[in-house]
N, C-alpha and C positions, 0 to 999 in steps of 0.2 A: 479397369486394370491400370496400375501405375508402374512405370519402369523404375527399377531400382538403380541407384547410383553405383557404377562400377568404374574400374580404373583402366579400361581399355575400350577401343572402338567396338561397336556392335558388329562391324563387318571385318572378318579376317579370314585369310585363305592360306592353305599350306602350313598348318601349325605343327604337324607331326615331325618328330626328330628321332623316334625310337626304332624306326624301321625304314629300309629303303624300298620296300615293296610299293607298287602303285597305290595300295590302299592308304598310304600316308598323305595323299594329296586330295582328299575327298570332302573336307569341310568347306562349305560355302559361307555359312553364317551361323552365329550363336547369339541369341538374345536372352538376357536375364530379366525376369520380371517378378513383381511382388504381388501375387494374386490376392485380391481382397484386402490389400495392405496388411497382410498377415506377417507379423514379425518373424515367425518361426519356420516359414517355408519360402523357398526361392525356386521359381520355375525356370527351366532352361529349355528354350526352343532351338533345336539344332537342325540345320538344313545341310544335307550331304548332296554331292553331285551324282551319287549312285547309291543303291540300297546296300547298307551295312548294318550290323548290330552296333549298338552304342550304349554306353553307361558313363557315369561321372564319378570320379573319386574326389573327395573334398575333406578338408580338415581345418581346424583352427590354426591360424598362422603361428608358427613356433612350436606346434604340437604335431609334427609330421608323422609320428608313430601311431597316432590315434586317427586312423583314416576311416571315413564313412563312405559308403558307395550306394548309388541308386540301383534298383533292380535293372537287369540287362533288358534293354528294349530290342525287340526282334527286328530282323532285317528289313529296313525300309529307308526311304530318303529323308523323311521328316520325323524327328523324334521329339516327344514332350516328356522331359524328365524333371522330377521334383526332388529337390534337396531338402530333407527333413533333419531332425535332431539338431537344429540350429539353436544358438544362444543369442539373446538380445545384446545389442551394442558390442559386437565382436567382429574382428577381422578374420576373414577366411581366404583360403586358397583352394583352387580346384584345377583339374585337368579332365579332358574328354578322352575316353578310351573307345576306339572302334575296332571291330573284329569282322573278318570275312570268312572264317573257317580255316584259313591257312596262315593268317598274319594278324597280330595284335599291335596296334599303334597307339602311342600316347602323344597328346598335344603338349605344348609348353604349359607352364603353370601360370594361372592368372588369379586375380584378386577380386573380392567383393566384400562388402561390409553390411551387417544387419543393423537395423534400427532398434530403438528402444520400444518396449511395450506401449500401447496406448495408455493414456492417463487412467482411464476407467478400469483397466485390468490390474493396476498396481494394488498390492496388499489385499487381494481377495481371500487369500488362504494363509492361515497361520498354524504351524504345527507345534505341539508340545510333546516332547519325548525325552524325559529325564534320564532314561537308562536304555541306551541303544542295544545292550546285550540281550534284553528280554524280547526284542522285536524279531519275529521270524525272518530269516534271510530271504525267502521268496517274496515277502512283503516289501522288504527294502529294495528289491530289484524290480518289482512290478509297478503297475500304474493303476490309477483309479479314474473311472468315467464319472464325471459330474457335470451338470448342465443347469442353465438359468432359464426358468420358465417365463419370467417377465421379459419385457423388451429392454435392451436388445437381446435377442436370443443367442446364446453362446453355449457350445458344448466344449468341455475341456478334458484333456488327459493330463493328470498331475502325478508326480511321484511321491514317495513317502516323506520327502522333505517339504512338500507343499509347493514344489516348483512346477510351473506350467510348462509342460513339454510339447503340447500340441493343442490347438484350438481352432474352432470354425465358427464363424458368425453368420447369422442370417438377418435380413432386413425386414422390419415391420411385423415380425412374429416371434414367438418364443418356442423353446424346446420343452414340450410338455413331459415327454418321457423319451429315453434313448436306450438302445441296447447295442452291444458289440456282437456282431453276428458270426456264424461259423465261416463266413466268407471274408473275414477280416475287414468288414465294413461297419459303419454306424448307421443304424436304422432308427428313425425318430418320428414321433407325432409332433406336428407344429400347430400352433394356434395363436391367433392375434388377440387383441384385447376384448373381443366379443366372446371369447371362450375362456371361462374361468378355470382355475386350478389345473386339473389334468385332462381337460377336454380340448379337442382340436379339430381342424378341418383339412389338414395336409399330411401326407406321408412322404418323408424324404430319406433317401439312402445315399450316403456319400462314402467315397473311398478315403483312405488315410492320406491320399494325395490331395483331397479336397474336391475331387471330381464328383459331379452329380450323376449317380447311377440310376436313380428312380425318383420321380417327383409326381405324385398324384394329388389332385385337389378335389375337394368335395364338389359334386355337381358333374364330374366327368364320368361318363358311362354308368356303371353300376355303383359307383361311390356316391351314394345319396345321403348317407346317414352321418351324423356327428360321431366321431370316434373318441376313445378315451382310455387312459391309464396304461395301455399295453399295446405293443406292436412287435411281432416276431417274424422270422422267416421259417418256413417249413422245409422239408427235405426236397421238395419240388421247386424251391426258390420262389414260392408264393408268399404273399403277405397275409399274416394272421393278426387280427386286431379285435379288441372289444369295441362294441358299438352301442349306441342308444337305440332301444326299441320302445315304441309307444303304441298303445291300444286304447280304444274307447270302451268304457264300461258304465253301467248304471250303478252308481254308488249311493243312491238316495237312501238305502237302508242304513247306511252309516253316517248320514248327514251330508253326503256329497251331492253332486249333480247327477241328472239322468244321463247326460252325455259328458262324462268326466274322463279326462285323459290320464292314464297311468303310464309313467315313464319308467322303464327298467333297462335291462341289459341283454346283449346278445354277443355272439361270436360271428365274425365275418371273415371269409377268406377270399382274397382278390388275386387274380393273376397280375403280371407286371404291366398290363395294359388297362387295368381297372375293371376287368370283367369279374363278376362274382361267380365263384366256383363252388362255394359251400356256405351255409349259414345255419345258425341256431339261435333260439330265443328262450329267455326265462319263461315266457308265457307258454312255451311248449310243455313245461314241467309243472308250473304252479298256477293256480287260479287266484287272482287278487281278491275275488269276492269271498274267499274263505279266510281272509285276513281282516280282523276287526280294526286294525290300525292303518288300513290302506289309505284312508283319506288323509291322515297325517303324513304318510310317506309317499303319496302318489307322485310327487315331483321327482323322486329318486328312490323308487321301490327296489330294494335289495342292494344296490350300489356295489356292483362288481368292481374290484380294484386291482386284481392281478390275474394273469393267465400264463400258464406254462405247460410243458409237456411232462407226462409221466414216463417211466422207463419203457413202456410199451408203445409210446407214441400218441396215446390218448391225452385229452386235455385235463388240466387241473385249473379250476377257476375258484377264486376266493371272493367272499361277499362280506362287506363291512357291516351291514345292518343285522345279519342273523348269526354271525360268528361261525360260519361253516366254510368248508372247502368241498367242492363237488368234483368228482371224476366223470368226464363225459366222453362217450365213444366218439372218436373223431370221424367216423363214417356215418353211423346211424343217428347220432345226436342223443342217444339214450343215456340217461343218468345212471352210471354204474354203481356209485355209492356217494354218500354224504358223510363228511367227517367233521366233528365238532359238536357244538351244542345241539342236543336232540337229534343227533345223526345216527348213522348205522353202526358205528364202532363203539365198543366198550372202552371208555376213556379212563386212564389212571386218575386218581383223585387229585384235584387241584390243577388239572391241565387244560380246563376249558379256557379258550382264548377269546378276547374281546377285540373285534375290529382288526383282525390280522391283516398283514401286508406281505408282499414279495414272497408268495408261496412258491416253492420249487423243490425239485429233487436235488440234493447236494451230491458232492463227489463220492460220498459213502453209500449213496443209493437210498438215503432216508429223506422223509418229508421235513422240510425246514421252513420256518416262517418267523416274521417279526410280530410279536403280540403287543399291540398298543396298550392293552390293559386298562381300558377306561373305567371299568367298574372298581378296580383296586387302586387306580392312580399310580400304577407301577408297570413299566414297560419291561419286556424281556424277550429273549430268543428261545424258541422251542424247537427241538428236533425229535421226531417220532420215527420209530420203526413200525411199519404197518403190516399186519398179517391180514391180507385182503380176503383170503379164503374163509378164515374164521371170524373176521371182523373184530379183530383185537388190535389195540395200539399200545406200544411200549414206549415210555418216555426215555429217550437216550440222553438228552441234555436240556437243562433249564438254566439259562444265564440271565440273571436279573441285572438291570441297570439301576444306578443310584436314583433315588426319588428326585434329586435335583435336576436330572435330565429326563424325567418322565415325558413321553412324547405321545400326545393324544391323537395326532393325525399323521398320516403318511409314514415313511420309514422303511428300512430294509435291514436284512442280516444275511451275511454270506460267510461260509467257511474260508479260513486262510490256513492252508495246510491241514494238519491234524490236531492243532492245539490252540487255535485262535479264531475269533469271530470279529468281523467288521460290521459294526452296527451304526445305522444312520438315525439320528434323532432330529428329524427335519425341522420341527417347530423351535428347537433350540439352536439351530444352525451348527450342529455339532456332529462329527463322525468320530467314533471311538473304536479302537481296537482293544479287545480284552481277551483274557484266557477264558476257559469254560466256566471257571468259578466267578467270573465277572471282575477280576482284578485288572485295573487299568494298565495298559502297556503303551498306548500312543493315542493322541487326540488331535483332531483337525477342527479348528474354528473357521467358519467361512461367513462372509458378509452376504452371500446368497442363500436362499432357502433350498437345500437339496432334497428333491423328492426321494431319490434313491442314490446310492453310490455303489457302483459295481467295481470289483477288483479284477484286474487283468494281469495274469502272469507275463513276465517279460517275453517269453517265447511266443506268445500270441501276437505280439506287435513287431517282432523282428521281421525284416530289417529296417522297418520304418522308424522305430524308436528304440533307443538304448539309454540306459542310465549311466 
C-alpha cells in the first residue's frame, strides 16, 4: 500500500463546523491511501472517538454541483470508505459526514489529487462511433466488463467512449474469465502461465471497492481439479464452475493405449470454504468408447466452454466440439435435452451452429449464443425460442458479422435493449455493436484479446460508478 499525496496533515481533530452538537468533535484521524497504486480509487480510513455513521462527499475541484458520495458506513469507531468515480490527473475536494441519528455534521473541505494511469494502461481501448444518434441510450450510459487473461491480469470496467472507469490488477496471474454477479461483485477464474487459454487454478471474488471477498486456490479442501471457462454464483451464494474431468479407458481398439486417459468436462459446486456440495461429469452421460474419434480428441474430449442457468434454475452447458447445448437438471444431474447438431430439437434450416460460445437466456427469455461458424468461416449471433415440450426451435434472430471479422475461437453476444447486440470477436481484438440486421453502430478496438465482453447497465453499478 502506498500513501497518496494530500495537502493536509494525516492527523486532525475537531473539523466539524455544521453543527454545535457534541457529535461534531468525534474525528480523531483520517488517512488517505492509494490501494494497489490504483489511479481510480482512493481509500479513506477514518477513526472516530466514539461510534457514529460516516460517509464522504467528494467532487472535482471547481465542479461542486457534481457531488459523489460513498455508501453510508454503519455506526462504528473505525470506517474504511472508498472513493470511486475518480478521473486520472485531477484535483479533488472532499468532506466527511458523520451522523448519530439526531445530528448530521460536516467537516471542513479538504483536497487531494489523483495520479495518471500507469504507462501500460494507456491507449488500450479505441472506440469508433461515427453516428452517436444510432447508439442506444442505455449503452451510452452503461459499462462493459473486459479483462486481460495474460500477465499482468487486469479486469476493467469501461464506458461507451472507451474510457477506463474502474480496474483491478492481480500479481503473477491472469483473469481467465470474469462475471458481474447478482451481489454487485466480480467473480473470476485466475490462472498463471502454467494454465493456457481459459483454464485456471484460483477463484477470486472482489467488491467494487476492490476488497477480496473470496479467494480459493486449487489444492484447498475439495478444490482439487483444474477449472475453466466459467464461474458463477448460485442463489445460495455458492460457486458454480466448469472443471476438468479425466478417466482411464482402454482405447486400443482405436489405436490408443490400454490405459489411456481421456480428459473432458464437469460441473463443480463449492461452498465459500471450498467444500464440494455437488458435481456432475460428462462421463455420467457419454461413453468415450462409442466415439471413433476419441483418440484424436482424448486430451480435450467435448470441450465445454460456457455454463449458465435456464429460466427454471437448471444448467445450460455448451460444447465446442459437437455443436450442442445441453440442459442438465441441477439436482439429479440428468440430461433433460440436447439442442443443436443431432440433438433432440427440430432445428430450422440453416441454424446449426459450429463451436458456439456464451450460451445464455437473454432478457426476452430466449436462448442466445455466439456462433463461431467455423465450417462456413462466418460468425453470427443466433437467438432461438424453444418449445421444450414439443422439442421445436424457432429462430428469432440471426445477425451475421462481416467476413472481415470472422472469429473462429472464443467470443460472446449479448442483447442491448430491444434493438442492438454487443458481439465480441476475440481473435480480431474487436467488440462491435450492431442492430439485428448486422448494421454497424459502434466498434471497440483493443490491444488485449477479450474472451468475452459483458454489458452492465448503469443502474447495476450505482453508486460505485457513474458516467
